[in-house]
C-alpha positions in Angstrom: 190.0 131.4 175.5 192.0 132.7 178.2 192.4 136.0 176.8 188.6 136.0 176.2 188.4 135.2 180.1 190.6 137.6 180.9 188.6 140.3 178.8 185.5 139.2 180.5 187.0 139.4 183.7 188.3 143.4 183.0 184.8 143.9 181.9 183.4 142.8 185.0 185.7 144.8 187.0 185.0 147.5 184.9 181.1 147.2 185.2 181.7 147.3 189.4 183.7 150.1 189.3 181.5 152.2 186.9 178.4 150.7 189.7 180.1 152.1 192.2 181.1 155.5 190.6 177.3 155.6 189.8 176.4 155.1 193.5 179.0 157.8 195.1 177.3 160.3 192.2 174.4 159.6 193.4 175.2 160.3 197.0 176.9 163.5 196.0 173.9 164.2 194.1 171.6 163.8 197.2 173.6 165.5 199.5 174.4 168.6 197.2 170.3 168.4 196.7 170.2 168.5 200.9 172.7 171.1 201.0 170.7 173.0 198.5 167.9 172.9 200.5 169.8 174.0 203.5 170.9 177.0 201.7 167.4 178.0 200.7 165.7 177.9 203.9 169.2 179.9 205.2 168.5 182.6 202.8 164.8 182.6 203.4 165.6 183.3 207.5 168.4 186.1 206.4 165.6 187.5 204.4 163.2 187.3 207.1 165.8 189.0 209.8 166.7 191.5 207.3 162.8 192.5 207.2 163.0 192.3 210.8 165.7 194.7 211.4 164.2 197.4 208.7 160.9 197.0 210.9 163.1 197.6 213.7 164.7 200.7 212.4 161.7 202.2 211.1 160.2 202.0 214.5 163.1 203.3 216.5 163.8 206.0 214.3 161.1 208.7 215.9 162.7 207.6 219.0 166.1 208.1 217.9 164.9 211.8 216.4 163.2 212.3 220.0 166.4 211.6 222.2 168.3 213.8 219.5 166.0 216.6 220.4 166.2 215.6 224.2 170.1 215.9 223.5 169.7 219.6 222.6 167.5 220.4 225.2 169.9 219.3 227.8 172.7 221.0 226.0 170.7 223.9 226.4 169.7 223.2 230.0 173.4 223.0 230.9 174.0 226.4 229.5 171.2 228.1 230.7 172.3 226.5 234.2 175.5 227.9 233.8 174.3 231.3 232.9 172.0 231.3 235.8 174.6 230.3 238.2 177.1 232.9 237.0 174.1 235.3 237.5 173.7 234.6 240.9 177.3 233.9 242.0 177.9 237.9 240.6 174.4 239.2 242.1 175.6 237.4 245.2 179.2 239.3 245.0 177.7 242.2 244.5 175.1 242.4 247.5 178.3 241.2 249.5 179.9 244.5 248.4 176.9 246.8 248.5 176.6 245.1 252.2 180.4 245.5 253.5 180.5 249.5 251.6 177.0 250.2 252.9 177.8 249.6 256.6 
């Protein structure tokens, strides 16, 4: 009889442990499901941000092209200004030279 009582006690403890394990597994499943929902929401948000980035890139592309064009115009203007300054200096130098020699 003691042997059977011991077996019942062991079975009862095993049953309690299994119930505890089942409860923990259900908690893990619930938290895993919640985590997957969060990951899904984050993935959707990331896709939305990627789409927005592409829209912004597409809208700024013409502006970037214009700025590149402005950079080229500024480079040309800088060279032209330097050339004009050199010519003016040359003319002024020649003018001074002619004035000195003519007088």
